C-alpha positions in Angstrom: 18.5 3.6 16.1 16.1 5.4 13.8 13.0 4.2 12.9 13.0 4.1 9.5 11.2 0.8 7.5 13.6 -0.3 4.6 11.3 -2.8 3.2 7.6 -4.1 3.4 5.5 -7.0 1.8 2.2 -7.4 1.3 1.2 -11.2 1.0 -1.6 -10.6 -1.9 -4.6 -13.3 -2.6 -3.9 -13.6 -6.8 -0.6 -12.0 -7.2 -1.5 -12.2 -10.9 -5.0 -9.7 -10.3 -2.7 -7.5 -7.8 0.9 -7.2 -10.1 -1.6 -5.0 -12.7 -3.2 -2.5 -9.7 0.1 -2.1 -8.0 1.8 -1.3 -11.5 -0.8 2.0 -11.3 0.0 2.4 -7.8 3.0 2.5 -7.0 4.4 5.6 -9.2 2.1 7.9 -8.0 3.9 6.7 -4.4 6.8 8.6 -6.5 8.3 4.3 -6.9 9.8 4.2 -10.6 8.9 0.8 -12.3 12.1 0.9 -14.1 13.3 -0.4 -10.6 10.3 -3.4 -10.4 11.7 -6.7 -9.4 10.0 -10.0 -9.7 11.1 -13.3 -8.5 10.3 -16.8 -6.4 12.0 -17.6 -3.3 11.3 -21.5 -3.3 12.0 -22.2 -0.2 9.1 -20.9 1.6 6.7 -21.2 -1.4 6.2 -17.7 -2.8 6.5 -15.3 -5.7 7.4 -11.7 -5.1 7.3 -8.2 -6.9 9.2 -5.7 -5.4 8.8 -2.1 -6.4 12.1 0.1 -5.3 12.4 3.7 -4.2 15.2 4.5 -2.3 13.6 5.5 0.8 11.7 1.6 1.1 11.1 -1.8 -1.4 7.7 -2.8 -0.9 7.1 -6.0 -2.0 3.5 -7.7 -2.9 4.1 -11.8 -2.2 1.6 -14.8 -3.7 0.3 -16.8 -0.8 1.6 -20.3 0.5 -0.7 -22.6 -1.4 -2.1 -23.2 1.9 -4.1 -20.6 2.3 -4.7 -19.4 -1.3 -8.6 -19.6 -0.5 -8.5 -17.3 2.9 -9.7 -14.6 2.7 -8.2 -11.1 3.6 -9.8 -9.3 6.6 -7.5 -6.6 8.4 -8.8 -7.2 11.3 -7.0 -11.4 11.4 -4.1 -11.3 14.0 -0.9 -10.5 12.6 -3.1 -9.0 10.0 -2.0 -5.2 8.5 -4.5 -3.3 9.6 -3.8 -0.6 6.9 -0.6 1.4 5.5 0.1 4.9 5.5 2.0 6.9 3.1 3.1 10.6 4.0 2.3 12.9 1.8 3.8 16.7 1.9 0.8 18.4 2.0 -3.0 18.7 2.1 -2.4 20.0 -2.0 -1.1 16.1 -2.2 -3.3 14.6 -0.5 -6.1 15.7 -3.2 -3.6 15.4 -6.0 -2.8 11.7 -5.1 -6.7 10.7 -4.0 -7.2 11.8 -8.3 -4.5 9.9 -9.6 -5.9 6.9 -7.0 -9.3 6.7 -7.5 -8.9 6.8 -11.7 -6.5 3.6 -11.4 -9.8 1.7 -9.9 -9.0 2.0 -6.3 -11.8 1.0 -3.8 -12.1 4.6 -2.2 -13.6 4.2 1.6 -12.7 8.1 2.8 -12.2 10.9 0.4 -9.4 13.3 1.4 -10.9 15.3 4.8 -9.4 16.2 8.2 -9.6 13.3 11.1 -9.5 15.4 14.0 -10.1 11.2 16.1 -6.5 10.7 14.6 -4.8 14.8 15.8 -6.0 17.8 15.2 -3.9 18.6 12.2 -4.5 14.8 10.5 -5.5 15.3 6.7 -6.2 12.1 5.0 -7.7 9.8 2.2 -8.1 5.9 2.6 -8.8 3.8 0.0 -8.4 -0.7 -0.9 -7.1 -2.5 -3.6 -8.5 -4.8 -5.7 -8.3 -7.3 -3.0 -9.3 -5.6 -0.2 -5.8 -4.5 1.2 -6.1 -0.9 2.5 -4.0 2.2 2.6 -3.7 5.7 3.2 -2.3 9.0 2.4 -2.0 11.2 5.3 -0.4 14.8 5.6 0.3 16.0 9.6 1.6 18.9 10.7 3.7 17.2 13.9 5.1 19.4 16.2 
């Protein structure tokens, strides 16, 4: 098997706040808003907004009513620590960073090399409006 991810679904705190932000973010990451879908999964008590790309479906889900007041924290067991999107070059990391900064993302780290992750590991880190952490990374791998 080739380790390729088919889809990712992230539970956000408030889908009504999150959706407008992700509508700005996903085109920066290569998703076409014309292929966006929305729905409700009644059996599991959540609404979903999905962004389609030929190589990945990315979805945001509403929380269960029981958890809607919980705080988001990436260090809780079972939580997503962060999600990294792969760029094609350091220049692309820089370009995407400027776009991400302009949509109101919380910037955690501006683009730079992170030698603790690898000699040629170049990335920027940011969070969405609710504190979910993302990364744009380029690394030359042998």
